[in-house]
C-alpha positions as CSV (number, residue, x, y, z in Angstrom):
1,M,-5.1,13.5,5.5
2,N,-8.3,12.6,6.0
3,Y,-8.2,11.1,9.3
4,Q,-7.9,12.1,13.6
5,Y,-5.2,12.1,15.4
6,P,-5.9,10.0,18.9
7,F,-6.0,11.7,21.7
8,D,-7.3,11.0,25.5
9,I,-10.5,13.5,26.7
10,S,-8.9,14.0,29.6
11,W,-5.1,15.5,28.5
12,T,-4.7,19.8,29.0
13,K,-5.3,21.6,25.9
14,Q,-0.7,21.8,25.7
15,E,-0.9,17.6,26.3
16,V,-3.0,17.3,23.2
17,I,-1.4,19.9,21.4
18,D,2.0,18.2,21.9
19,V,0.7,14.3,20.9
20,V,-1.1,15.7,17.8
21,Q,2.8,16.9,17.2
22,F,4.3,14.0,17.3
23,F,1.9,12.1,14.8
24,S,2.2,15.0,12.7
25,L,6.2,14.6,13.1
26,I,5.5,10.6,12.4
27,E,3.3,11.9,9.4
28,Q,6.7,14.2,7.9
29,A,8.9,10.9,8.1
30,Y,7.2,9.5,6.1
31,E,6.4,11.6,3.5
32,R,9.1,13.9,3.2
33,G,12.1,13.3,6.0
34,V,12.3,14.7,9.5
35,S,14.8,15.7,12.0
36,R,15.7,12.6,13.6
37,E,16.8,15.1,17.2
38,Q,13.2,16.5,16.3
39,L,11.7,13.0,16.6
40,M,12.5,12.2,19.5
41,S,12.0,15.1,21.1
42,A,8.7,15.2,20.8
43,Y,8.8,11.1,21.5
44,R,9.9,12.4,24.9
45,K,7.2,14.5,25.6
46,F,5.0,12.0,24.2
47,K,6.2,9.6,27.0
48,Q,5.9,12.2,29.5
49,I,2.1,12.5,28.4
50,V,1.4,8.2,28.1
51,P,3.9,6.4,30.2
52,S,2.0,3.2,30.1
53,K,3.3,1.2,27.2
54,S,0.2,-0.8,26.7
55,E,-1.2,2.8,26.3
56,E,1.6,3.5,23.4
57,K,1.1,0.8,21.6
58,Q,-2.9,1.2,21.7
59,F,-2.1,5.2,20.4
60,F,0.3,3.7,17.9
61,T,-2.2,1.4,16.9
62,D,-4.8,3.7,16.4
63,F,-2.9,6.6,14.4
64,E,-1.5,3.5,12.1
65,N,-5.1,2.5,11.9
66,E,-6.1,5.8,10.4
67,S,-3.5,6.4,9.1
68,G,-1.0,3.8,7.1
69,Y,1.8,5.2,9.3
70,S,4.1,3.3,11.7
71,S,5.1,5.5,14.7
72,Y,6.6,1.9,16.3
73,H,8.8,1.5,13.4
74,A,9.9,5.5,12.8
75,V,10.6,5.8,16.3
76,K,12.7,2.8,16.3
77,K,14.4,3.7,13.1
78,A,14.8,6.9,15.2
79,I,16.3,5.3,17.9
80,E,18.5,2.8,15.9
81,N,20.5,5.6,13.9
82,K,21.9,7.5,16.5
83,E,24.3,8.9,14.0
84,A,21.6,10.0,11.5
85,Q,20.5,13.8,11.0
86,N,17.5,12.5,9.2
87,I,14.8,10.4,8.9
88,K,13.1,9.2,6.1
89,M,10.3,6.2,6.4
90,K,9.5,3.6,3.0
């Protein structure tokens, strides 16, 4: 990993930790797989911090440009595969 996680300087320390944890789980989904429930829980926290769809899209784009990992596709897969225990992206 040789990139930075996107965040807003106005966030609290805990909000930054929660957002970084969410993006870290996106990485894991691509690299080795991640628990669906863990990813969805982190996404719910992310949405409390970033409720705006347009802001969410911007953070997802910034992260994908830095890392090459699509948060949108990982979250979409987790939402659509309610029966899955783990999410593994290709």
